[in-house]
N, C-alpha and C positions, 0 to 999 in steps of 0.2 A: 481593505482589512488584510493584515498578515494572517498566516496559518495559525500561529501561536496565538494571536488574539482571537481569532474565531473558535479556537479550541477552549480559551479561558472563558468566553462567553457561554459555551455550552455546558461548561463544567458547573456553571451556577444555575443552569437551567433546571427546573424540577423534572425528575426522571419521565413522569407521565406525559410531559410536554415534547418530549424529544421523538421527532418521527423515525420511522425505519429508514428514511433517506439521509437523515442526520447521522444515525449510526453507521451507515456505509461510509460517509465523508469522514467520520471520526475515526474509523478503522484505517481508512486510506491516509488520513493525516499522520496517524501512527507509523504505518508503513513507511510514508515518505520521511518522517523524522529519523527512524531507523537507518533508513538508506543513508541519509546525509550524516549520520552519526558514524555510522560504518565507514564511510568514505574520509571522514576527518580521521578516524582511529588508524585506517591504514596509512594515511599521510603522516601521522605521528609515529607509525613503525609499531603501533600496538596490534599485532596480528589477532591475539586472542580475543581481544574486546571486540575487534571487526567480525570475527567469527561468531561470537554471542549475538551480536546485532543482525548478522545475516540470518542466523537461526531464528531470532525473533520476527524479522520481516516475512521468512518463509512460514511461520505460525500465522500471522495475520493474513497474508494472502491465501493461504490454505483455508482459513475460517471464511474469507470472503468467498472463495470457490464453493465451499460446502453450503453456503447460505442461499446459493443460487437455485431458483425454481425454473428448470428448464422447460417445464410444461406450461407455466403460466407466462414465462419470460420470453419464450419462443426463439426466435434467431439471435435476439440481442443477448439473452442469457447464454445460449451455446457459444457465441463468439467471445463473450467473458469468460466462460469456462476454458475455451482454449487459450485465451490470453493468460489467465492466471495460472494454468498449467505450464505454459513456456516460461513465465516469470519464474515459477517455483523450480523449473528444470535448470534453468539458468544459475539460479542462486545455489542449487544443490552441487553444481559442478564448478562453482567459481574457482576452488583452488586448483583446477586443471589449466587455467589461464596465467599467462605471465603478467598481465595487467588487469587485476581484478577490478579495478577502479572503472575500466571501460564497461564491464558487464554491470556494475552499479549505476553506471551512468545512463545505459540502456534501460535498465530496470526503472530507474528514477522517472525518465521520460515517459515511459510507458504508463506508470502508475499515476503521474501527473496528468496525462491526458484523460485517463479513467476518472480521476478525482475531478478534473474540471467537467466532465461530463455528469457526474453526479450532482455538482453543486448547480449546473444549469437545470437538471431535472428538478431538485429539491426546490428551486426559486419558482418553478411553474406550478406546483402543486400547492 
């Protein structure tokens, strides 16, 4: 199932049936979509739109980071905190790079790994 198909399925699900794991995967879906859109915008030469999309990605990743419970989540939550901090840091200085698409590609790969992990966790609960 594609990410967009999975997202459509969730949109029709009653809110009380959505698990916390699903919420996280939905946020990661959104972040990945914004990164993809930013890459397309850069390819099209639309720097302003890409900047807006990068800002939205920062917002989503920051929300994910703020939602971490490092006391309950232990080492995994601490590692995610560091990863989210790194991703946000990279996105905040993206204008300093000659090839911002390289940064977006790295961010996309990192977010995708986290996304796949959450999907795996969700399938086991």
